[in-house]
Phi, psi and omega in degrees: 000325176248131182270127181211162180252002178253179183287331179218153170236125181235121174247123177248118182245110181289165180302325184299332180282344185258004184246162174067028178072021183263012185294338178299336181292344181300326179298315181290327177298313180297314181300319182293317181287323181290334182297338179291342185263358178079187182048052190292326180298314179295321180297313180299321179297318180289324177297316178297327181286324190242015184298320179299325178295314181299315181293322178297318177298319185292321184274351181282345183255145178275351179240184179301150189247133170253123171258106192241112184232108174286138181247352174291132188308312183293318179293322181295316181297318178296319182293316183291327182281354183292127177295331178295315179298318178300318179295318180299314182293323177298320179293318181294316183287342178283348181261123181295149174287160180290163185295334182295342176298324179296322178294322178296319183296334180284344182274353180288138184292148178262150175247163181258126178245189181232150178276213193299312183268184177291332176249116186205186185284146177296143185231149172266129185268128175234154181261359179205165182275142181254118174229128183254138171274185182296154178295145182274007180097350180237024179077013182244158179250147175272007185293141170230154179301136176289127189252140173277334179277141176055053177289154180285159181286118182247011186301319180291320178297321179297321179293320187274331185289134177286147176272129181238163178245165178295329179293322178292332181266357191303321182260011179286138183276320183254152178295138188286155173221158180057044176223168172227153180204159176291159182304317182299322180289323177296317179298315181294321177296320180294324186269324194238001178304138187292333185262326184225010183291155182301308183282336182281325190235332193242342186278137175231127181269126179294131177228116178294151181300324178212157180300147179287142176266091185292326183294337181271353183275146180289318183195186181294330179297321178293323176299318178302318180295319180293323176296318178300314179296319180295323176300312182297314180297318181298315182284329174299318179296320178294321182293335178297327182261325184208088178296138183205110179291338183255021179298129181263096185254131179212168185233164176230159176298332178300316182286318183291325188244028176289144358270005192295320181295313178296325179292325177297319178292322178298319178299316179299313183297311184293318180300313181288328176295313182291332180284333189236332189239329184287137000260023188276341181217158177286159172274104181252123183240126171252136175230132173250145181066056187279358176061233180280354184088009182294317180298316178303313181294318180296319179295313181294323177299316182293317179296319179299317185282329188250335181223071184299327179292325177286322180302323181296339183248018183266133172235124183245118184239123181256128174252111187232126180280333185266124178293324180293319177290329177297322177293325176294324178292324175296320178297322180299333180274348184244004178285169182296333181280345184268147176280124180299338179291340179299330183301330180286345184253357189244140172230125180256126185239115180273093186199153173276126182300331181287348176260009185294137183218013182253119179295137176240106186271345181287149171298139183207162173253139183240121181255129175222091186249116184053049180242314188291345178293340178260007176291150179294138177239151172261144177266128179236128170242159184238145170292123186292344182260314181267346182065022177284133177281144175233140185263137184274144174223169176231134174260130174253115185276185184293339177271357182086011178276153184252136178228118180276136177214162186231143181231148183285337181278109179278141175284163186302325183292314178294320178297319180298318180297314182297321178292316181296320179299318181294328183278324191258345185293125178272338180239161177293130178250154186269131174227171177298344179268350183289317182215137002284171178303157186306315180298318180291320179299315181294323178296315180301316184281357174269349183285158175300145179071001181288147178291152180272355176226163177287175170298156181286151169242130182259117185255134186277074183293326180289330175295319175300317178295322178300316178295324177294322176297314179299317182293322185278314189254346177231063189296338183251029182279163168230124189264136168237110186234129178228135178193187187269131174266350178210141177226126174285161177061031177285159175288176183287141177129176178267133185057035185283152184275163162268129179237123185207158175225170176241136176218123182051046174069017174247136175274125184242106175282147180233175192256003182213148175282351184268088182224176181307119189297135174101342184254001184233129172281133180235111182221145192246150167284165182236131172278097188292326179295315179291321179298320179299316179298319181291320178297316179297319181294323185276330185251340183075014182260156176270150186221171174218135178246130178225157168292147182297326177299313180297318181295317180293326177294333179277327186245345181275161173263095187295339181299331182278344184238019179269128175279173184295334179274004177095358179286136170270098190295319182295319182293330184271345191296306183254072179289346180261024180240153179229166182230133173246131179230146173278133181251000000 
C-alpha cells in the first residue's frame, strides 16, 4: 500500500495531528517522509490512490497511529499472513472515517473528460464509483470507498447465494440482494430492468429545439458552442417541470445532425433496395434501439419526398426493449412535424431482440445504430501461469455491496464465444495473454503485490447471440450496424467499457461496472474486424467495414453539414465510430 525503498516504512502520527480539523496535514506528512525514498512520481500516485485508506486507518484509533509496512518480500509475506494483522485491519476498516475526509476529497482537482465521441460533454473525472448508503440522521453518510486491498472473505456467501439472470430480475421492483450473477446479467439488469433500469427510468435523450443550421456556422468550434447552449436550454426546460440532479442526459448523431444523418441512411437503403429487390418485394426496415424515433421519422420523410413509389411499399418496424422509449417513438409519429401518413407504414414492437422467436422470411434491412455498445458482455480473466480462462461474476451481499469474483467453470455461452472466436478470426486479436510474452508475464506475476489473474477481457456474448438471431429468424436480412471502435476514459482491461453517470449536469466516469443499478451508463467499444469475422461465420454473408466518416462522405449530402470554412461537421464529429454493412 505504501511504496518505499527501505526494508520498512514507519509513519507515526500523534493525536495532535488528528484533532481540530488538521487531518488534512497527513497528506503532506506522508509526502514529506516518502520523498526521502525517491521515485516521488510513483509515490504520489499511490498516495492519491490510497489516501482514503490511510486516513481511515488514522482516524479509527483513539491513540497515536503507526502505519507499519514491511517491504522486503520475505518479511512482507510473513506480515500479511499474520492472523493478528488480518484481525487488526478488519477492525480498522469496519470503522467509518471522519466527516472531514469528505471535505478533503472535494479539494482534489477535477479533470476534463469526453463523452462518447471525440466532441462531447465536459466531464468530471473520478477514480472510483460513488455510492451512498442511508443518511445517519445527522446529514452524514456511512459510505466508504470500496477497496481492492484486503477484501473480506466472501467464499461462504458465494456458496450460499443463488445465481440469478437478468431475465429473472426483469420484473423485479427492488434491486436484488444476497444473489450472484454473471457480469453480462448484472449489466443488463442495470440498464434494462423495467423498474430501476438506466434506459427504463433514468435516461433522457437530448433533442434540440430545431435542427442546427450548419451552413451558417463559421466552423466546428461554433457548432460545439451551439450544442453547449442547446444542452443548457434543454435541461433548463426540463427542470421547470421536474428538477432532477441525477438526470441521465445523452445525445446521438441522429439528434445532433437531423435530418442529415437519417437522410444518409435513407439513401443507402433506397439505393440498395432498388438495385436488388424493387419492384418484386417491399422495402422492409427493422430498427432496434430507435431512441426518440427521430431516425425513423427522418428516413420516412426523405423516402416520401424523394422516392414516392418506394414510400408506398415501405414498412418500418421498430423493435424496442424499453417501454418508456417506445412511448416516445409513438409521440414522434404524432407530433406536428410528423406526417400522419407515416402511421400506416410503422409498426412498434415492445420486445427484446434477443428473445425473438418469429421467423421473418421476407428480404429486409436491419438497422442497429449505437445499440451493440450497450449489449451485455462477460468478464474473462486468465491464470497468468496456466493461461486458463476464468469467468467473472458479481456477488451482491445483504448490504447491497458488490464483490467481483472469478470461477474456472465457464458457462456454455462464454465457452461458445471463445471457441467461435478461435475458429473464425482471420487476424490476430488481442487478449490479456497476447502481450507481454509468456516468460515476462509469469515473471511479473511472481513479484510481490502482483495480481493472481490478468486484467479482464470483456467478451460480447450478447452480440454473438444477436448474430445468431439474425441468421435463424431473419435469413434474408441485410445489416447496417454503426458503433464505436474506440472509447476514451474506459475502465481497465481489454475491450473494457466506459462507465459513467451524471450528477448536477456533470458527467462522472467511474472505474468499475459494478455500481448502483440504473444510474450508470455502461457502454463498450467494438472490435469491428473480429465482429465482422464472427458475423460472416454465423450468417454466411459478405460484409464491408468502413469508418463512419468515410461512410457518411459516400452516402451523406455534405452540402447540408458544411460550415463556412469548408469543414464537414457531421463527417468529423464521430471519428471514433465505424460502420459494418452486408454486401
